[in-house]
N, C-alpha and C positions, 0 to 999 in steps of 0.2 A: 504494500500500500504506500502510495506517495504522500508525504506529509509536506505541508506548507506552513511556514512561520512568517507572519507579517508583523513588522514593527513600525509603528508610526509615532513620531514624537513632534510636538509643536513647541517651538522656542521663539522667543521674542528678539530676533536679530534680523537684519536685512538678508534676503535670500542669497545674495552673492557671497556674503561672509559665511553663512551656514554651508553653502555648496562647497566653497573653497576648503573649509576644514574637513568635511566628510570625504571630499575627493582625495585627500592626502592619506591614502590607505596605509602607506609605509610608516606613518606616524601613529597609527592606532595604539601601539603598545604604550604610548605616552598618556592616553586619556580614555581608552576603552577598557573597562574592567575585565580582568582575566586574560587579556591578549598579551601573550608572552613575546611573540615575534611575528614579523611579516616579511616575506621574501617575494619580490615581484619577479614572476617567471617570464612574463611576456607583456608587452604594452604597445599600444598605438594611440591614435588621437582620441578614440571613443571607447576603447575596451582595454581591459587588463586581466591577466590571470595572476592570482596571488596565492601563496601558501601561507596560512595563518596557523600559529600554534597557540593553544589556550591552556591555561592551568585550570584543572578542575579539582574537586575535593578528592577524587579517587585516583586520577592519573592525568597525564598530559594528552591532549587531543590535537591532531593536525588535520586541517581540511584545505582543500583547494577551492577557490572561488573564481567565478567569472564576473567581473565588475563592468557594467555598462554605464557610460556617462552620457547624460543628456544635459549639456551645459546650462547651468543656472536654472534647471528644471527638476531633474531627478537623478538619482544614482541607484541602480538596481544591482544587488549582489545576490548571485545564485551559487549555491554550493554545487560543485561538480565532482568532488571526491571527498571522502572522509566519513567519520563515524556518525555524527548526528543523524 
């Protein structure tokens, strides 16, 4: 069975600033809870494949994600490999 997790968060900042912060996937370990590391595996103007490592209470988890950027509109992150 395929599972989908959707996270939506409203914050009171200009869209361009929020987009810029979220688009810097390589900096997630600095501000996203439990993200231990991020490695960019491939990148072009509107897509990126990244490997993320998370610390969990039981063990470390690694996933690969496909990140699609729609500049100053949305960032879609889809898991393409890993445990969850």
